[in-house]
N, C-alpha and C positions, 0 to 999 in steps of 0.2 A: 640806541642801546648803550647805556652808560656803564661800562664795566670798570667800576671804581669801588674803592673801599677805604675805610679808615679804621684802624684797630689800635686800641690802647691796652697795654699789658703792664701791670705793676706788681712786682714781688718785693720781698725784703732785700733783694740784691740788685734789681734793675727797675727802671721806669722807662718804657719805650712806647712811642707812637709812630705808626707806619701809615702813610697815605700812599695809595697805589692807583694808577690808571693804566689800563692795558691798551687804550686806544689814543691817548694823547701823544703829542710829539715827545721825544726823549728829553727828560729833564731830571735833575737830581739835586736834592738839598739834603745832605747828610751831615749830622752833627752828633757823633756818638762819644766824643772825647778820646777816641782812638784813631789817629790819623790814617793808618793803613786800612782799617776797617772802612772808614769813610771813602777812601780811594777805591776799594773794592766795590762798595755799594754804588758809587758813581759809575764805575765800569759796567756794573750790572745794568744800570739804567740806560747808559749810552748804547751799549752793544745789544741790549734787549729791546731798545726803543720803547722804554717804559717811562711813565711819569712816576717818579719814586721820591718820597720824602721820608726820612728817618730821623727822628729826634730821640735821643737816648742818653740816659745817665746810668752808670753802673759802678760797682765796687772794683774799679780798676786797680786799687791798691793791693788787691789780692791776685791780680793778673787779669788777662782778657777773657778767660774762659766763660764766666757767667754772661758777660755782655754779648760776646759773639754768639753763643748758643741761643740766648733769649732773643736777639735780633733775628736769627734764623726762624725761631718759633713764631714770632710776631709777623714776620714777612710771609711765612707759610699760611697763617690765619688770614692775612690780607689777600693773598693770592686766591685762596679757597673762596672767600667772599666775592671777590671781583669776577671769578669765573662763573659764578651762579650755577646753573644746571649743566654747564659745559656744552650746551647745544650749539652745533655748527663749528666748533673748534677743530683744527687740524688734528689735535691730540698728541701726535708724535713729533719729536724734534731730535736732531743730531747735529753735532758740529765738531770739527777739528780746529784747534787754535795753536799755532806755534808762537813761542816767545824765546828768541835766541836758541839756547840749547834744549829748550823744553818743548814737548809736543803733547797736548792734552786732547782727549776725546771724551765727549759727553753725549750720552743718549738718554732720552727721557720719554716717559709716557704719562700724560695727565689722566691716569686711569681711575683716580679716586682711591687707589691702593698704595700704601706707603711701603717703599723698599729702597734701601740704599746699598749699592755695591761700590765700595770705595777702594780701588786698587793702590793708590799712592801710599797707603799705610804699610804695604809690604816692601816698599823700596827704601833705600838709604837717601833721604832728602835732608839736606844740610841747612841748619840755621833757623832763624826766626826773624820776623819783621815787627819790631816794637813789642816783642813777647808773643806774637801770633805765629803759630806753626801750622803745618799741614794737618796736624791733629785737631787744632781749633777749627780749621776749615771743615773737617769731617763732622764736627759737632754742629756747625752752622747748617750744613747740608742735611744732617739727620733731623734737626728741628724743622727745616723747610719741608722736607719730604713727609714727615709725620703729620704735619698740620695742614699741608696743601693736598695731600693724597697723590704724591708723585712717586712713580717708579723711576729711579735714577741710577745710571751706571756711569762711573767715572773711571777712566783708564788713563794712566800716564805712560805714554809710549817712549818718552825720553825726558830727561831733566833731573837735576839734583839740587838746585839752589831754591830755597823755600820761597823767596819772593817771586821768582819766575813760575814756579809750580802753582802757587796759590792764584796768581793773577791769570795764568793761562786757563786754569780750571774755571775760574769765575767768568772769564770772557766766553769760554765754550758753553758754559751753562746759559749765559745770557743769549747767545745766538740760537741755541737749541730751544730755549723757552720762547723766544721771539717767533720761531716757526710754529711751535706747538699751540700757542694761544691764538693764532690767526683764525679768523672766521672764513671758512672755505665752503660752507654749505648751510642748509637749513636743518639738516639732520643731526642726529647724535651718532658719533663715530663709535658705535658699539652694537654688537649683535644682541646684547642683553637688554638694550633699550634704557640703560642707566650707566652713568659714569660717577 
């Protein structure tokens, strides 16, 4: 059962190709032109035990917004394809990840229904990393949820520094996703008979 996909998405602002394998050993090749985004994608692959390749160009002269959002969209499309009919997956995942003063909690459901509850936007998070803030993280996650059909809750229990907040959330997402995509049965984890 090869749970893999390749998605190419090109707009007037970005050109992105994502390759994804849910069952291969963790590996990452990220080249987006934004160093911190590459670092986060690498963390997603390593902690999620995903085979992930992201090649992207974007209008970074206007800031990272379009690139970060569109990578989230394309990754969501790739995840949706790789999951197929979602038969046998665990479906749910949850993880706490600390990073120095920061503690992030992520809970997700690969339900086929998109919803993002993003609590860090209510808090006073300081700074940016190469122009990327926790608001950009929210747009990345929104694109991922909308195009992969994920219900995702992100809570920040402690933390104020943007680098630590973003990284802890991404690592918690990776660990929750790793649990949710695991094949644990032959059945569909739904009373509806459809995910």
